Structures are given as structure tokens and as C-alpha cells.
N, CA, C, O and the ligand as a Tripos MOL2 file, in Angstrom:
@<TRIPOS>MOLECULE
protein
  277   275    70     0     0
PROTEIN
NO_CHARGES

@<TRIPOS>ATOM
      1 N         -24.6410   38.1140   31.3910 N.3       1 MET1
      2 CA        -25.6490   39.0930   31.1460 C.3       1 MET1
      3 C         -25.0720   40.2410   30.5060 C.2       1 MET1
      4 O         -25.6040   40.6640   29.4790 O.2       1 MET1
      5 N         -24.0420   40.8050   30.9840 N.am      2 SER2
      6 CA        -23.4900   41.8590   30.3890 C.3       2 SER2
      7 C         -22.9410   41.5350   28.8240 C.2       2 SER2
      8 O         -23.0430   42.3650   27.9210 O.2       2 SER2
      9 N         -22.3380   40.1900   28.6440 N.am      3 ASN3
     10 CA        -21.9040   39.9500   27.4550 C.3       3 ASN3
     11 C         -23.0840   39.7070   26.3880 C.2       3 ASN3
     12 O         -23.0110   39.8680   25.1700 O.2       3 ASN3
     13 N         -24.1030   39.3120   27.0890 N.am      4 LYS4
     14 CA        -25.2280   39.1910   26.0410 C.3       4 LYS4
     15 C         -25.7330   40.5780   25.5080 C.2       4 LYS4
     16 O         -26.0390   40.7220   24.3240 O.2       4 LYS4
     17 N         -25.8180   41.7230   26.5460 N.am      5 SER5
     18 CA        -26.1340   42.9970   26.0510 C.3       5 SER5
     19 C         -25.3010   43.6240   25.0220 C.2       5 SER5
     20 O         -25.7320   44.2920   24.0820 O.2       5 SER5
     21 N         -23.8830   43.3150   25.3120 N.am      6 LEU6
     22 CA        -22.9950   43.8200   24.3340 C.3       6 LEU6
     23 C         -23.0260   43.0800   23.0400 C.2       6 LEU6
     24 O         -22.8380   43.7470   22.0230 O.2       6 LEU6
     25 N         -23.2220   41.8890   22.9380 N.am      7 ARG7
     26 CA        -23.7170   41.1290   21.6300 C.3       7 ARG7
     27 C         -24.6760   41.8310   20.9500 C.2       7 ARG7
     28 O         -24.4400   42.3900   19.8790 O.2       7 ARG7
     29 N         -25.7940   41.8420   21.5230 N.am      8 VAL8
     30 CA        -27.0850   42.5640   20.9300 C.3       8 VAL8
     31 C         -26.7550   43.9850   20.2770 C.2       8 VAL8
     32 O         -27.2220   44.3740   19.2070 O.2       8 VAL8
     33 N         -25.7700   44.7800   21.1890 N.am      9 GLU9
     34 CA        -25.5910   45.9560   20.8290 C.3       9 GLU9
     35 C         -24.7110   46.0030   19.3560 C.2       9 GLU9
     36 O         -24.9180   46.7800   18.4240 O.2       9 GLU9
     37 N         -23.9350   45.2090   19.4160 N.am     10 ASN10
     38 CA        -22.8620   45.0060   18.2330 C.3      10 ASN10
     39 C         -23.9090   44.4550   17.1360 C.2      10 ASN10
     40 O         -23.8330   45.0180   16.0440 O.2      10 ASN10
     41 N         -24.7160   43.6070   17.2450 N.am     11 PHE11
     42 CA        -25.5310   43.1010   16.3040 C.3      11 PHE11
     43 C         -26.1920   44.1570   15.6030 C.2      11 PHE11
     44 O         -26.1050   44.3500   14.3900 O.2      11 PHE11
     45 N         -26.8350   44.8100   16.3900 N.am     12 GLU12
     46 CA        -27.7600   45.8920   15.8400 C.3      12 GLU12
     47 C         -26.6530   46.9760   15.0300 C.2      12 GLU12
     48 O         -26.9220   47.4010   13.9070 O.2      12 GLU12
     49 N         -25.5530   47.3050   15.6580 N.am     13 ARG13
     50 CA        -24.6660   48.2530   15.0390 C.3      13 ARG13
     51 C         -24.3620   47.7370   13.5030 C.2      13 ARG13
     52 O         -24.4850   48.5040   12.5470 O.2      13 ARG13
     53 N         -24.0090   46.5460   13.3770 N.am     14 PHE14
     54 CA        -23.6680   46.0920   12.2970 C.3      14 PHE14
     55 C         -24.7220   45.6150   11.2170 C.2      14 PHE14
     56 O         -24.5020   45.7500   10.0130 O.2      14 PHE14
     57 N         -25.7490   45.1140   11.6620 N.am     15 TYR15
     58 CA        -26.9650   44.6130   10.9410 C.3      15 TYR15
     59 C         -28.2660   45.4150   10.9110 C.2      15 TYR15
     60 O         -29.0760   45.4180    9.9840 O.2      15 TYR15
     61 N         -28.3500   46.0910   12.0520 N.am     16 GLY16
     62 CA        -29.6780   46.8320   12.1280 C.3      16 GLY16
     63 C         -29.6950   48.0540   11.1480 C.2      16 GLY16
     64 O         -30.6520   48.1420   10.3790 O.2      16 GLY16
     65 N         -28.8750   48.8450   11.1200 N.am     17 SER17
     66 CA        -28.8450   49.8340   10.0810 C.3      17 SER17
     67 C         -27.5610   49.8350    9.2420 C.2      17 SER17
     68 O         -26.7420   50.7540    9.2670 O.2      17 SER17
     69 N         -27.4560   48.7310    8.5010 N.am     18 VAL18
     70 CA        -26.2220   48.5520    7.6040 C.3      18 VAL18
     71 C         -25.9380   49.9110    6.7760 C.2      18 VAL18
     72 O         -24.7640   50.2570    6.6460 O.2      18 VAL18
     73 N         -26.7860   50.5540    6.3110 N.am     19 THR19
     74 CA        -26.5060   51.4530    5.4160 C.3      19 THR19
     75 C         -25.4080   52.5760    6.0420 C.2      19 THR19
     76 O         -24.2890   52.9510    5.6920 O.2      19 THR19
     77 N         -26.4630   52.9680    7.3310 N.am     20 ASP20
     78 CA        -25.3840   54.0290    7.9190 C.3      20 ASP20
     79 C         -24.1190   53.7660    8.5010 C.2      20 ASP20
     80 O         -23.2890   54.6510    8.7060 O.2      20 ASP20
     81 N         -23.9060   52.2360    8.8470 N.am     21 VAL21
     82 CA        -22.7870   51.7850    9.4500 C.3      21 VAL21
     83 C         -21.5880   51.7540    8.1140 C.2      21 VAL21
     84 O         -20.4040   52.0790    8.1980 O.2      21 VAL21
     85 N         -22.1590   51.3680    7.1750 N.am     22 ILE22
     86 CA        -21.0490   51.2940    5.8190 C.3      22 ILE22
     87 C         -20.7030   52.5430    5.4370 C.2      22 ILE22
     88 O         -19.5250   52.6840    5.1090 O.2      22 ILE22
     89 N         -21.5980   53.7390    5.3780 N.am     23 LYS23
     90 CA        -21.1800   54.7870    5.3050 C.3      23 LYS23
     91 C         -20.3260   55.3490    5.9000 C.2      23 LYS23
     92 O         -19.4920   56.0670    5.3480 O.2      23 LYS23
     93 N         -20.3820   55.1060    7.2350 N.am     24 GLN24
     94 CA        -19.5260   55.6020    8.0810 C.3      24 GLN24
     95 C         -18.0480   54.8740    8.0750 C.2      24 GLN24
     96 O         -17.0660   55.6010    8.2260 O.2      24 GLN24
     97 N         -17.8900   53.6430    7.9270 N.am     25 ILE25
     98 CA        -16.7960   53.0170    8.0250 C.3      25 ILE25
     99 C         -16.0760   52.4890    6.7180 C.2      25 ILE25
    100 O         -14.8550   52.3430    6.6690 O.2      25 ILE25
    101 N         -16.8040   52.2530    5.8170 N.am     26 GLU26
    102 CA        -16.4220   51.8820    4.4050 C.3      26 GLU26
    103 C         -15.4750   50.8400    4.3980 C.2      26 GLU26
    104 O         -15.0410   50.5020    3.2970 O.2      26 GLU26
    105 N         -15.0300   50.2120    5.4970 N.am     27 ASN27
    106 CA        -14.3060   49.2060    5.3990 C.3      27 ASN27
    107 C         -14.5100   48.0550    6.1610 C.2      27 ASN27
    108 O         -15.0930   48.2780    7.2220 O.2      27 ASN27
    109 N         -14.2050   46.8800    5.9450 N.am     28 CYS28
    110 CA        -14.6020   45.5480    6.6160 C.3      28 CYS28
    111 C         -14.3240   45.6040    7.9400 C.2      28 CYS28
    112 O         -13.1630   45.7380    8.3270 O.2      28 CYS28
    113 N         -15.4120   45.5010    8.8240 N.am     29 PRO29
    114 CA        -15.1740   45.3860   10.3430 C.3      29 PRO29
    115 C         -14.4480   44.0470   10.7520 C.2      29 PRO29
    116 O         -13.9920   43.9250   11.8890 O.2      29 PRO29
    117 N         -14.3400   42.9910    9.7630 N.am     30 ASN30
    118 CA        -13.4330   42.0300   10.2220 C.3      30 ASN30
    119 C         -11.9040   42.0030    9.8590 C.2      30 ASN30
    120 O         -11.0080   41.6350   10.6190 O.2      30 ASN30
    121 N         -11.7600   42.4380    8.6140 N.am     31 CYS31
    122 CA        -10.4880   42.4570    8.2520 C.3      31 CYS31
    123 C          -9.8990   43.7290    7.5810 C.2      31 CYS31
    124 O          -8.7650   43.7460    7.1030 O.2      31 CYS31
    125 N         -10.7400   44.7880    7.5750 N.am     32 GLY32
    126 CA        -10.3590   46.2250    7.1980 C.3      32 GLY32
    127 C         -10.0830   46.5850    5.8150 C.2      32 GLY32
    128 O          -9.6010   47.6580    5.4500 O.2      32 GLY32
    129 N         -10.4850   45.4270    4.9330 N.am     33 ALA33
    130 CA        -10.3480   45.6700    3.4780 C.3      33 ALA33
    131 C         -11.6430   46.6280    3.0200 C.2      33 ALA33
    132 O         -12.6400   46.7430    3.7330 O.2      33 ALA33
    133 N         -11.5300   47.1060    2.1000 N.am     34 LYS34
    134 CA        -12.4420   48.0390    1.4400 C.3      34 LYS34
    135 C         -13.6620   47.2140    1.0170 C.2      34 LYS34
    136 O         -13.4850   46.1720    0.3840 O.2      34 LYS34
    137 N         -15.0440   47.6840    1.3770 N.am     35 LEU35
    138 CA        -16.0420   46.9410    1.0770 C.3      35 LEU35
    139 C         -16.5610   47.2880   -0.1120 C.2      35 LEU35
    140 O         -16.3950   48.4320   -0.5340 O.2      35 LEU35
    141 N         -17.2730   46.3340   -0.8320 N.am     36 THR36
    142 CA        -17.8920   46.5350   -2.1120 C.3      36 THR36
    143 C         -19.3960   46.7720   -1.7570 C.2      36 THR36
    144 O         -19.9880   46.0380   -0.9660 O.2      36 THR36
    145 N         -19.9640   47.8010   -2.3640 N.am     37 MET37
    146 CA        -21.4400   47.8190   -2.1760 C.3      37 MET37
    147 C         -22.3980   47.8170   -3.6380 C.2      37 MET37
    148 O         -22.1370   48.4780   -4.6430 O.2      37 MET37
    149 N         -23.3270   47.0810   -3.4920 N.am     38 THR38
    150 CA        -24.0960   47.2260   -4.5710 C.3      38 THR38
    151 C         -25.4540   47.6310   -4.5380 C.2      38 THR38
    152 O         -26.1130   47.2980   -3.5530 O.2      38 THR38
    153 N         -26.0190   48.3270   -5.4890 N.am     39 HIS39
    154 CA        -27.3540   48.8600   -5.2870 C.3      39 HIS39
    155 C         -28.2810   48.1110   -6.4780 C.2      39 HIS39
    156 O         -27.9060   48.0270   -7.6470 O.2      39 HIS39
    157 N         -29.4410   47.6300   -6.0170 N.am     40 LEU40
    158 CA        -30.3740   47.0070   -7.1540 C.3      40 LEU40
    159 C         -31.6640   47.5980   -6.8760 C.2      40 LEU40
    160 O         -32.2920   47.4910   -5.8230 O.2      40 LEU40
    161 N         -32.0200   48.2660   -7.9710 N.am     41 SER41
    162 CA        -33.3420   48.8290   -7.9190 C.3      41 SER41
    163 C         -34.3940   48.1730   -8.6490 C.2      41 SER41
    164 O         -34.2600   47.9790   -9.8570 O.2      41 SER41
    165 N         -35.3960   47.8230   -8.0500 N.am     42 ASP42
    166 CA        -36.5400   47.1000   -8.3060 C.3      42 ASP42
    167 C         -37.7440   48.0650   -8.6030 C.2      42 ASP42
    168 O         -38.3890   48.4000   -7.6090 O.2      42 ASP42
    169 N         -38.1240   48.5370   -9.7510 N.am     43 HIS43
    170 CA        -39.0670   49.5900  -10.0530 C.3      43 HIS43
    171 C         -40.5450   48.8590  -10.2150 C.2      43 HIS43
    172 O         -41.5290   49.5890  -10.3300 O.2      43 HIS43
    173 N         -40.6710   47.7000  -10.2210 N.am     44 ASP44
    174 CA        -41.8030   46.9440  -10.2530 C.3      44 ASP44
    175 C         -42.4560   46.9880   -8.7070 C.2      44 ASP44
    176 O         -43.5550   47.4030   -8.3410 O.2      44 ASP44
    177 N         -41.4280   46.4420   -7.9970 N.am     45 ASN45
    178 CA        -41.7970   46.3610   -6.3950 C.3      45 ASN45
    179 C         -41.4400   47.5950   -5.5730 C.2      45 ASN45
    180 O         -41.7520   47.5860   -4.3820 O.2      45 ASN45
    181 N         -40.7710   48.7360   -6.1270 N.am     46 LEU46
    182 CA        -40.7650   49.9190   -5.6290 C.3      46 LEU46
    183 C         -39.7800   49.7710   -4.4860 C.2      46 LEU46
    184 O         -40.0740   50.3910   -3.4630 O.2      46 LEU46
    185 N         -38.7730   49.1300   -4.4800 N.am     47 TYR47
    186 CA        -37.7460   49.0600   -3.5240 C.3      47 TYR47
    187 C         -36.2350   49.1960   -3.7810 C.2      47 TYR47
    188 O         -36.0550   49.2150   -4.9980 O.2      47 TYR47
    189 N         -35.2100   49.2860   -3.1740 N.am     48 VAL48
    190 CA        -34.0340   49.4170   -3.3020 C.3      48 VAL48
    191 C         -33.2990   48.2270   -2.6390 C.2      48 VAL48
    192 O         -33.5540   48.0440   -1.4490 O.2      48 VAL48
    193 N         -32.5560   47.5200   -3.1510 N.am     49 HIS49
    194 CA        -31.9560   46.1620   -2.5450 C.3      49 HIS49
    195 C         -30.1780   46.5200   -2.4220 C.2      49 HIS49
    196 O         -29.4640   46.6390   -3.4180 O.2      49 HIS49
    197 N         -29.8140   46.6170   -1.3670 N.am     50 GLU50
    198 CA        -28.4820   47.0140   -1.0190 C.3      50 GLU50
    199 C         -27.7320   45.8810   -0.4590 C.2      50 GLU50
    200 O         -28.1180   45.3180    0.5650 O.2      50 GLU50
    201 N         -26.6980   45.5360   -1.0810 N.am     51 GLU51
    202 CA        -25.7470   44.4410   -0.6330 C.3      51 GLU51
    203 C         -24.4960   44.8880   -0.4710 C.2      51 GLU51
    204 O         -24.0290   45.5120   -1.4240 O.2      51 GLU51
    205 N         -23.6320   44.6940    0.7530 N.am     52 VAL52
    206 CA        -22.4080   45.1420    1.0700 C.3      52 VAL52
    207 C         -21.6620   43.7290    1.3230 C.2      52 VAL52
    208 O         -22.0910   42.8470    2.0670 O.2      52 VAL52
    209 N         -20.6130   43.6800    0.6630 N.am     53 ARG53
    210 CA        -19.7820   42.5140    0.6540 C.3      53 ARG53
    211 C         -18.1820   42.8920    0.6820 C.2      53 ARG53
    212 O         -17.6900   43.7840   -0.0090 O.2      53 ARG53
    213 N         -17.4810   42.0850    1.5730 N.am     54 CYS54
    214 CA        -16.1600   42.2950    1.6140 C.3      54 CYS54
    215 C         -15.4860   41.0730    0.6880 C.2      54 CYS54
    216 O         -15.8170   39.8940    0.8200 O.2      54 CYS54
    217 N         -14.5850   41.5000   -0.1760 N.am     55 LEU55
    218 CA        -14.0990   40.5030   -1.0810 C.3      55 LEU55
    219 C         -12.8660   39.6230   -0.6810 C.2      55 LEU55
    220 O         -12.3400   38.7440   -1.3630 O.2      55 LEU55
    221 N         -12.4930   40.0820    0.6650 N.am     56 GLU56
    222 CA        -11.2660   39.5690    1.3330 C.3      56 GLU56
    223 C         -11.5890   38.5790    2.4050 C.2      56 GLU56
    224 O         -10.7520   37.8090    2.8750 O.2      56 GLU56
    225 N         -12.9290   38.6400    2.7940 N.am     57 CYS57
    226 CA        -13.3120   37.6170    3.7960 C.3      57 CYS57
    227 C         -14.7110   37.2250    3.7050 C.2      57 CYS57
    228 O         -15.2750   37.4590    2.6360 O.2      57 CYS57
    229 N         -15.2930   36.7330    4.5350 N.am     58 SER58
    230 CA        -16.9390   36.1300    4.3360 C.3      58 SER58
    231 C         -17.8740   37.3110    4.9340 C.2      58 SER58
    232 O         -19.0550   37.0490    5.1650 O.2      58 SER58
    233 N         -17.3470   38.6480    5.1970 N.am     59 PHE59
    234 CA        -18.3520   39.3880    5.6170 C.3      59 PHE59
    235 C         -19.2840   39.9060    4.4790 C.2      59 PHE59
    236 O         -18.9900   40.2200    3.3250 O.2      59 PHE59
    237 N         -20.4900   39.9090    5.1200 N.am     60 GLU60
    238 CA        -21.5510   40.2040    3.9500 C.3      60 GLU60
    239 C         -22.8370   40.5390    4.6240 C.2      60 GLU60
    240 O         -23.2320   39.7910    5.5190 O.2      60 GLU60
    241 N         -23.5850   41.6690    4.2590 N.am     61 THR61
    242 CA        -24.7730   42.0350    4.6280 C.3      61 THR61
    243 C         -25.8260   42.4440    3.6560 C.2      61 THR61
    244 O         -25.5010   42.6950    2.4960 O.2      61 THR61
    245 N         -27.0520   42.5260    4.0430 N.am     62 GLU62
    246 CA        -28.1500   42.9160    2.9130 C.3      62 GLU62
    247 C         -28.9180   43.7280    3.6180 C.2      62 GLU62
    248 O         -28.9880   43.6890    4.8460 O.2      62 GLU62
    249 N         -29.5160   44.4820    2.9210 N.am     63 GLU63
    250 CA        -30.6540   45.2960    3.3340 C.3      63 GLU63
    251 C         -31.6120   45.7620    2.3680 C.2      63 GLU63
    252 O         -31.1570   46.4870    1.4830 O.2      63 GLU63
    253 N         -32.7720   45.5170    2.3490 N.am     64 THR64
    254 CA        -33.8080   46.1700    1.5410 C.3      64 THR64
    255 C         -34.5810   47.4400    2.0860 C.2      64 THR64
    256 O         -35.0790   47.5480    3.2070 O.2      64 THR64
    257 N         -34.5810   48.4110    1.0390 N.am     65 LEU65
    258 CA        -35.2040   49.8570    1.5270 C.3      65 LEU65
    259 C         -36.2510   49.9750    0.5640 C.2      65 LEU65
    260 O         -36.1510   49.9160   -0.6610 O.2      65 LEU65
    261 N         -37.3670   50.1640    1.3350 N.am     66 HIS66
    262 CA        -38.6940   50.6600    0.7030 C.3      66 HIS66
    263 C         -38.6220   52.0760    0.1910 C.2      66 HIS66
    264 O         -38.5080   52.9500    1.0510 O.2      66 HIS66
    265 N         -38.6600   52.3570   -0.7840 N.am     67 VAL67
    266 CA        -38.6380   53.8620   -1.3770 C.3      67 VAL67
    267 C         -39.8600   54.4980   -1.3500 C.2      67 VAL67
    268 O         -39.9360   55.7200   -1.2220 O.2      67 VAL67
    269 N         -40.9520   53.6860   -1.4750 N.am     68 LEU68
    270 CA        -42.3280   54.3270   -1.4210 C.3      68 LEU68
    271 C         -43.1120   53.6250   -0.2250 C.2      68 LEU68
    272 O         -42.8710   52.5010    0.2170 O.2      68 LEU68
    273 N         -44.0050   54.4240    0.1700 N.am     69 ASN69
    274 CA        -44.8920   53.8580    1.3130 C.3      69 ASN69
    275 C         -46.4870   54.0860    0.9940 C.2      69 ASN69
    276 O         -47.3380   53.6990    1.7950 O.2      69 ASN69
    277 ZN        -13.1780   41.3530    5.2010 Zn       70 ZN70
@<TRIPOS>BOND
     1     1     2 1
     2     2     3 1
     3     3     4 2
     4     3     5 am
     5     5     6 1
     6     6     7 1
     7     7     8 2
     8     7     9 am
     9     9    10 1
    10    10    11 1
    11    11    12 2
    12    11    13 am
    13    13    14 1
    14    14    15 1
    15    15    16 2
    16    15    17 am
    17    17    18 1
    18    18    19 1
    19    19    20 2
    20    19    21 am
    21    21    22 1
    22    22    23 1
    23    23    24 2
    24    23    25 am
    25    25    26 1
    26    26    27 1
    27    27    28 2
    28    27    29 am
    29    29    30 1
    30    30    31 1
    31    31    32 2
    32    31    33 am
    33    33    34 1
    34    34    35 1
    35    35    36 2
    36    35    37 am
    37    37    38 1
    38    38    39 1
    39    39    40 2
    40    39    41 am
    41    41    42 1
    42    42    43 1
    43    43    44 2
    44    43    45 am
    45    45    46 1
    46    46    47 1
    47    47    48 2
    48    47    49 am
    49    49    50 1
    50    50    51 1
    51    51    52 2
    52    51    53 am
    53    53    54 1
    54    54    55 1
    55    55    56 2
    56    55    57 am
    57    57    58 1
    58    58    59 1
    59    59    60 2
    60    59    61 am
    61    61    62 1
    62    62    63 1
    63    63    64 2
    64    63    65 am
    65    65    66 1
    66    66    67 1
    67    67    68 2
    68    67    69 am
    69    69    70 1
    70    70    71 1
    71    71    72 2
    72    71    73 am
    73    73    74 1
    74    74    75 1
    75    75    76 2
    76    75    77 am
    77    77    78 1
    78    78    79 1
    79    79    80 2
    80    79    81 am
    81    81    82 1
    82    82    83 1
    83    83    84 2
    84    83    85 am
    85    85    86 1
    86    86    87 1
    87    87    88 2
    88    87    89 am
    89    89    90 1
    90    90    91 1
    91    91    92 2
    92    91    93 am
    93    93    94 1
    94    94    95 1
    95    95    96 2
    96    95    97 am
    97    97    98 1
    98    98    99 1
    99    99   100 2
   100    99   101 am
   101   101   102 1
   102   102   103 1
   103   103   104 2
   104   103   105 am
   105   105   106 1
   106   106   107 1
   107   107   108 2
   108   107   109 am
   109   109   110 1
   110   110   111 1
   111   111   112 2
   112   111   113 am
   113   113   114 1
   114   114   115 1
   115   115   116 2
   116   115   117 am
   117   117   118 1
   118   118   119 1
   119   119   120 2
   120   119   121 am
   121   121   122 1
   122   122   123 1
   123   123   124 2
   124   123   125 am
   125   125   126 1
   126   126   127 1
   127   127   128 2
   128   127   129 am
   129   129   130 1
   130   130   131 1
   131   131   132 2
   132   131   133 am
   133   133   134 1
   134   134   135 1
   135   135   136 2
   136   135   137 am
   137   137   138 1
   138   138   139 1
   139   139   140 2
   140   139   141 am
   141   141   142 1
   142   142   143 1
   143   143   144 2
   144   143   145 am
   145   145   146 1
   146   146   147 1
   147   147   148 2
   148   147   149 am
   149   149   150 1
   150   150   151 1
   151   151   152 2
   152   151   153 am
   153   153   154 1
   154   154   155 1
   155   155   156 2
   156   155   157 am
   157   157   158 1
   158   158   159 1
   159   159   160 2
   160   159   161 am
   161   161   162 1
   162   162   163 1
   163   163   164 2
   164   163   165 am
   165   165   166 1
   166   166   167 1
   167   167   168 2
   168   167   169 am
   169   169   170 1
   170   170   171 1
   171   171   172 2
   172   171   173 am
   173   173   174 1
   174   174   175 1
   175   175   176 2
   176   175   177 am
   177   177   178 1
   178   178   179 1
   179   179   180 2
   180   179   181 am
   181   181   182 1
   182   182   183 1
   183   183   184 2
   184   183   185 am
   185   185   186 1
   186   186   187 1
   187   187   188 2
   188   187   189 am
   189   189   190 1
   190   190   191 1
   191   191   192 2
   192   191   193 am
   193   193   194 1
   194   194   195 1
   195   195   196 2
   196   195   197 am
   197   197   198 1
   198   198   199 1
   199   199   200 2
   200   199   201 am
   201   201   202 1
   202   202   203 1
   203   203   204 2
   204   203   205 am
   205   205   206 1
   206   206   207 1
   207   207   208 2
   208   207   209 am
   209   209   210 1
   210   210   211 1
   211   211   212 2
   212   211   213 am
   213   213   214 1
   214   214   215 1
   215   215   216 2
   216   215   217 am
   217   217   218 1
   218   218   219 1
   219   219   220 2
   220   219   221 am
   221   221   222 1
   222   222   223 1
   223   223   224 2
   224   223   225 am
   225   225   226 1
   226   226   227 1
   227   227   228 2
   228   227   229 am
   229   229   230 1
   230   230   231 1
   231   231   232 2
   232   231   233 am
   233   233   234 1
   234   234   235 1
   235   235   236 2
   236   235   237 am
   237   237   238 1
   238   238   239 1
   239   239   240 2
   240   239   241 am
   241   241   242 1
   242   242   243 1
   243   243   244 2
   244   243   245 am
   245   245   246 1
   246   246   247 1
   247   247   248 2
   248   247   249 am
   249   249   250 1
   250   250   251 1
   251   251   252 2
   252   251   253 am
   253   253   254 1
   254   254   255 1
   255   255   256 2
   256   255   257 am
   257   257   258 1
   258   258   259 1
   259   259   260 2
   260   259   261 am
   261   261   262 1
   262   262   263 1
   263   263   264 2
   264   263   265 am
   265   265   266 1
   266   266   267 1
   267   267   268 2
   268   267   269 am
   269   269   270 1
   270   270   271 1
   271   271   272 2
   272   271   273 am
   273   273   274 1
   274   274   275 1
   275   275   276 2
@<TRIPOS>SUBSTRUCTURE
     1 MET1         2 RESIDUE 1 A MET
     2 SER2         6 RESIDUE 1 A SER
     3 ASN3        10 RESIDUE 1 A ASN
     4 LYS4        14 RESIDUE 1 A LYS
     5 SER5        18 RESIDUE 1 A SER
     6 LEU6        22 RESIDUE 1 A LEU
     7 ARG7        26 RESIDUE 1 A ARG
     8 VAL8        30 RESIDUE 1 A VAL
     9 GLU9        34 RESIDUE 1 A GLU
    10 ASN10       38 RESIDUE 1 A ASN
    11 PHE11       42 RESIDUE 1 A PHE
    12 GLU12       46 RESIDUE 1 A GLU
    13 ARG13       50 RESIDUE 1 A ARG
    14 PHE14       54 RESIDUE 1 A PHE
    15 TYR15       58 RESIDUE 1 A TYR
    16 GLY16       62 RESIDUE 1 A GLY
    17 SER17       66 RESIDUE 1 A SER
    18 VAL18       70 RESIDUE 1 A VAL
    19 THR19       74 RESIDUE 1 A THR
    20 ASP20       78 RESIDUE 1 A ASP
    21 VAL21       82 RESIDUE 1 A VAL
    22 ILE22       86 RESIDUE 1 A ILE
    23 LYS23       90 RESIDUE 1 A LYS
    24 GLN24       94 RESIDUE 1 A GLN
    25 ILE25       98 RESIDUE 1 A ILE
    26 GLU26      102 RESIDUE 1 A GLU
    27 ASN27      106 RESIDUE 1 A ASN
    28 CYS28      110 RESIDUE 1 A CYS
    29 PRO29      114 RESIDUE 1 A PRO
    30 ASN30      118 RESIDUE 1 A ASN
    31 CYS31      122 RESIDUE 1 A CYS
    32 GLY32      126 RESIDUE 1 A GLY
    33 ALA33      130 RESIDUE 1 A ALA
    34 LYS34      134 RESIDUE 1 A LYS
    35 LEU35      138 RESIDUE 1 A LEU
    36 THR36      142 RESIDUE 1 A THR
    37 MET37      146 RESIDUE 1 A MET
    38 THR38      150 RESIDUE 1 A THR
    39 HIS39      154 RESIDUE 1 A HIS
    40 LEU40      158 RESIDUE 1 A LEU
    41 SER41      162 RESIDUE 1 A SER
    42 ASP42      166 RESIDUE 1 A ASP
    43 HIS43      170 RESIDUE 1 A HIS
    44 ASP44      174 RESIDUE 1 A ASP
    45 ASN45      178 RESIDUE 1 A ASN
    46 LEU46      182 RESIDUE 1 A LEU
    47 TYR47      186 RESIDUE 1 A TYR
    48 VAL48      190 RESIDUE 1 A VAL
    49 HIS49      194 RESIDUE 1 A HIS
    50 GLU50      198 RESIDUE 1 A GLU
    51 GLU51      202 RESIDUE 1 A GLU
    52 VAL52      206 RESIDUE 1 A VAL
    53 ARG53      210 RESIDUE 1 A ARG
    54 CYS54      214 RESIDUE 1 A CYS
    55 LEU55      218 RESIDUE 1 A LEU
    56 GLU56      222 RESIDUE 1 A GLU
    57 CYS57      226 RESIDUE 1 A CYS
    58 SER58      230 RESIDUE 1 A SER
    59 PHE59      234 RESIDUE 1 A PHE
    60 GLU60      238 RESIDUE 1 A GLU
    61 THR61      242 RESIDUE 1 A THR
    62 GLU62      246 RESIDUE 1 A GLU
    63 GLU63      250 RESIDUE 1 A GLU
    64 THR64      254 RESIDUE 1 A THR
    65 LEU65      258 RESIDUE 1 A LEU
    66 HIS66      262 RESIDUE 1 A HIS
    67 VAL67      266 RESIDUE 1 A VAL
    68 LEU68      270 RESIDUE 1 A LEU
    69 ASN69      274 RESIDUE 1 A ASN
    70 ZN70       277 GROUP 0 **** ****
């Protein structure tokens, strides 16, 4: 039960708000290497796609931010 709660907490920390986490750490939570961040703007669909990737291991996150509502 407590293990499950801890896992959910970690999940939300790393994947729930990727942008905030990456801005804080800037380094891979797996191996400590510097993360590579890519911003892709799609003006037709009015969103920004953000992809964070570690080149040293398989750590990888994606997040789509809607800039207009
Ligand atoms: Zn890594």
C-alpha cells in the first residue's frame, strides 16, 4: 500500500508536470546526464509540443502544451 502510493507520487513528479521538473533538475533522473529539450510549435493547431530526452540512456518524456484556450 505504501509502496503503491510512493510510486504514484514519483510518477506524477516525473511525468505529471514534466516542464516544471525538467526546469528544476535539467539533468536525467536516471543517469545524471544533461537532458536535451526540444520545442515544436504548431501554429495551425495552436499548441507547443515539448520533448525531453536523455542521450545517455532511454529516459524520455513528452508533453503537449495548449497555448490558447
Ligand atoms: Zn539518462
